[in-house]
N, C-alpha and C positions, 0 to 999 in steps of 0.2 A: 505493501502500501502507499502509495506517494503522499508526503505531506506539501500543498500548495499553497499555504498559507503564507509563504515569504516569494511568491511567484509576482514580479514586481512588473510582469510585460501583460500582464490581464488588460483587455480593453475597458473593462468595467472598473476601473481605477479611479476614482475621483482625487483634482490636487485642487487643493485651496492653499494660495498665498496669501499670507498677512503681511502688507507694507510694501509700499508703493517704492519703496529706495533701491539705493543701487544694487542692494542683495535679492531683495527680492524680483526686482527685472531682471535679475540676472539670472537668477534659477527659471526664472519663466520663458527665459529665452534657453537656458539649456536644456529645459523639457521636451523644447518643439522637436517634432510637430505635434507633440500630447495636446488634448486640449484644457486648460488650467483656466482658474479661479481667481483673477487677485481681486484685497480687499486690501482698500486705501480710505484712510478717513477727508485726505485732501486730493483736490486731482494730481495725476500724475505730475509729478515733477516740483510739484511746490510744496507739498505739504512732508518732506523726508528729510534727515537729517543727516545723509548722506557725505555732506559739504561739511559739517563739524566731524566727522568720525574721524577722520585724518588716519587714516588708513588702519582702523579698528582698535586703534592707541583711543582708553578713554582719560580723561584728567581731573580734578575737582578744580573747579577755577572758583 
């Protein structure tokens, strides 16, 4: 008996990405041509903090 619980190639998988910043958009691009749903609090490119992230390094200001 095979265990298909980890089969990520099924066509019924639904992908939801939360966040319209650089990481979310890059993830959606890499998952192409699979359809994805992207959830963002603001219009794409306007509400993200990618410009403040500076390569993923966070510092208290």
